N, C-alpha and C positions, 0 to 999 in steps of 0.2 A: 446104319439104317436111317432112313428119313421118313418122318411122319408129319401129317398135318393135323392139328388139333382143332376140332369144332367145339366151341365153348357154349355153355348154357345161355350166355348173354346174347348169342347170335352175332358177336363181333367178328371182325375179320379173322380167318383161320391163322393159327400160329404154326410155323414150321420148326420142327426140332430135329436134331441129328444125334444119334447115339450108336455106339459100336454094338454090333450084333452079339458080341461075346458078353456084354453086360447083362446083369440080371433083370428080371421083371421089377424087382424092388428099386433098382436104379432108374428104370423108366418112370416109375411112380414119383421118385424124387425129382427127376428132371421136369416132369409135368407140373409138379408142385411149385418148383421155382418159377416156372413161366406163368402159372395161373393163380398163384397164391392160395390154392386149395390144399389143405393138409393132405399129405400122402395117404394117410389112413382113411380119408373120406373120398378118395377119387374112385369113380366108377368108369370103366372103359368099355366101349362097344366098338366093334369093327366088323367088316364083311357085309354080305348082303344075303338075306335081311340082317340088320345089325345084331350081333351076338356078343354077349358079355364075355370079356376076357379077364379071367382071374385064375391063373394056374396055382396049384398048391404042390410044393411050397413055392413061395414067391422068389426064392433064390435061384430058380432055373434060369438058364440063359435065354435071351430073346430068340436066338436062332433055333431053339428047340421047341418053340411054340408054333404049331402048325397053322394056327388061325391068324398069325401076324406075319406080314411081309412088308418089306421096304416099299414106301410109296402109299401105304394105306392111310385113309382118313380115319382118325380116332375120334369118336364121339365121347366127349368128356361131360360127366355130370357128377353131382355130389351124392354120396350114398344116403339112402333113406334111413333115418335113425329111429322112427317110431311108427306105430301102426297107422295113425291118422295121416301122416305124410305118405305112407305107402299106398293107402287107399286113394288119396288125391292124385298121386303120381300115376297110378294105374289108370284112373279115369281119364287123365289128360293124355296119356300115351296112346290109349286105345280109342280115342274120340272118333266117332263116326257120325256124320251129319244126319239129322233126323229126316226121314222121307215120309211124305204124306201117304195115307192109305191108297189114294188114287194112283200115285206113282208106283206104289208097290204092286198094285193090280196090273198096271201097264207093263212093268218090268217083267212080271211073271209070264206075260204072254209072249215076250220076245227076249229070250235069253241072250241072243247075239248082241243086243245093245244095252243090256241091263247094267253093264259095268261102266257105261259112259255117262259122265256128268259134267255140266258146265254151270258154274255159279258166278253171280256178279257181286255177291256180298264181299265187301272190302276186307273182311277178316279171314276169308277163305281163298285158297288158290283158285284162280278163275278156271283154268283148264286142267282136268285131271281124269284119270281112269283108274278103276280098281285093279290092283295087282297083288294077288296072294294076300299077305297079312297087312297090306298098306295100299299105297297109291303111287302111280306114275304121274308126275306133275311137270308141266311145262314151266320152266323158270325163264322169264323174259330177260334178255341180255340187252344193255343199253345200245341203241341204234346209232353207233358213232363211227361206222365203217371199220371198226376194229373188233366187231363182235365175234369173228371167227378165231382170231389169234393175236398174239403179240408179235408184230412184224420182226422184232429183233431176234426172237427165237428162230423164225423161219430163215432169216438171213444167215444166222450162225450155222445152221445145218447145211445150207446150200454152199457156203464157203468152205465148210469142212469136208464136203463130198463132191469135189469138182468133176470127178469121173462119172458120178451117178446123175447129178443134176447139170446136164450139159445144155448148150444152146438149143439143141434139137428138142430136148424135153421142155425147156422153159419158154422157148419161142423168142428169147432174147439172150444176149451174152449174160452170164451169171451176175457180173457186177452191175450191168444195166438193170437186170431183173430185181436185184436187191434194192437198188435206188428207187425203182418204180414201186415196189410193194410197200416201201416205207412211206409213200405219199398218202395223205388222208383221203385222197380221191380214189384210191385203189382198193378193189375188193378181192378177197381171197377165194380160192375154189379148191378143186380136186388136188392140185399140186400141194397146196398148203395143208390140206387135211392129211395127205400122205406123210408130209414132213412132221407135222405135229404128232402123228401116230408113232413115227419112229423115235422122235425126241423124247416122248413121255412113256414109250414102251406100252402103249395102250391102243387097242384097235378102236377106230372111230367109225361108228355106224351112223350114217346120215339118212334120214327119212325125208324124201321130197314130198311136201304137203300137196303139191299139185297133182303129181302122177301116182303118189303113194308107193313109189319104188324105193327099195332099200339099197344103199350103196355102202360097201365096206372098204375101209382104208387101213392097211396094215394087217399083220398076221398074229399079233399078240393075243394071248388068251383073254385077259380082262378087256372089257370094252366100255366105251362111253357112247351115249346116244344124243344126237342133235336133230332138231327139226328145222328144215330149210324151207322158207316160204317164197323163194324166187329171188330174194335180195338180202335176206337176213337169216342168221342162225340163232336159234334159241336152244337152251340146254334142257335135258330131261333128267329129272331126279326121282329117286324113290324116297318116300317118307311114310311113316305109319300114321301120320296125321295130315289133314289138308288145311289145318290152321297155319296161316303165314307166320305166326309167332313161333312155329316149330321148325323154321327153315334151317336152323343151326344143326338139325339132325338129318339133313338131306344126305343121301348117298348117291353119288353120280357115277361110280365105277361098278360095273356088273361083271359077274363071272360067267364062264361058258354054260354052266348049269342053269343059268337064268334066261335061257333062250325064249321063254314065254314073254319076257320083257319086250322082245322085238315085235311080237304079235300085238301086244298091248300098246306099244309105241305107234304102230300103224293105226290102231283105233283112236289114239290120241290125235294123230295127224288128221284123221277124218273129222274129228270133232272141231279142230282148229280151222280146217278148210271150210266147214259148214258155217263157222262164225266169221267168214271172209278173211281168213288169215293167210290167203295165198295171193301173191302179186305176180301178174304177167309182166315180166321184165321188158317186153317189147312194146307194151301199150300203157303202162301206168304213167300217171301224170306227176311231174316233179316241179316244184317251184324253187327258184333261186332266191334266197332271202336277202341276198346282197343287192341284186338289181331287179328282182321281182319277175324275171322272165319265166314263162311257163314252158316246160320241156316235156317231150313225150319219149318215154323209154330210157333204158339204162345207157345205151350208146350215145344218145343225145346229151344226157347228163354228163357223161365222161368227157365228151367232146367240148361241151360248154366249160367245164372245169379246166380243161387243158388250155383252151383259148383265152379264157378270162382270168384264171387263177381263183375263181370263186368256188369255194368248197362248202359253203353253208347252204346245203340243199335239203329239202324235205318233201316227202311224198304227200300228195294232196288228193289222190284218187286213183281208181283202177283203170 
């Protein structure tokens, strides 16, 4: 079984591998070796919403624990040892931003938009909506033309499935397509979403911010949500807090029973759209930072990059 560990420090997740026949105690020992947290002090949460995992006895095998499955993200924290720490932890985990009485009055008049909030405070996630016991939050991904995927993964899948990803599907010979998608000037789309879904065994749900249409790629039960603004993909995560210092507890994989998340993701897309988070790819303005030429639309930008080799491009307007 493979797990990714989300640590209290918010550092990069750690991937571990352990045989499914091993005991829960062995999992704790493995995590302890990776994190330097004593096994007796390790607290594990998994699933959506995050649920504490602690079977009794701890000698049970991992494959017998229904709430654990290979590929899960395990949220790791240190067990609370006294009542003071417990009260502080509860207060932090359940943090809800204060809302003025004026906003309360307004929200009570319109239940359809009462769960939508946009804050500019640097300590809070800018775009989020209420979702059951927590929030759906848009996590911005670096705008480096690789926001959708790691091209190497896409190429591996294409090369391993030549009968599925043919020239007719790709629009190019598979080898040419792999060479093209590896270029920094190439953007991924529906084909790559389908490939990533297959590779990670997770359905990818993409919400188009412009049209608010929902597109599903893959047939797997667990799903991830992306927001697409016309040129860029950002991730959607669930967290019980909107404080950015709690990002290490983000959950980005949802289960079929969490279908309400899709509705709330659409509400989140509306919020982002209202904040000018949508780009019309045929009319937005792009500046080449190498030669300072101003270009209009994605096609012009791609052509410029192909003709000049200039790839340092930035959007400057809609």
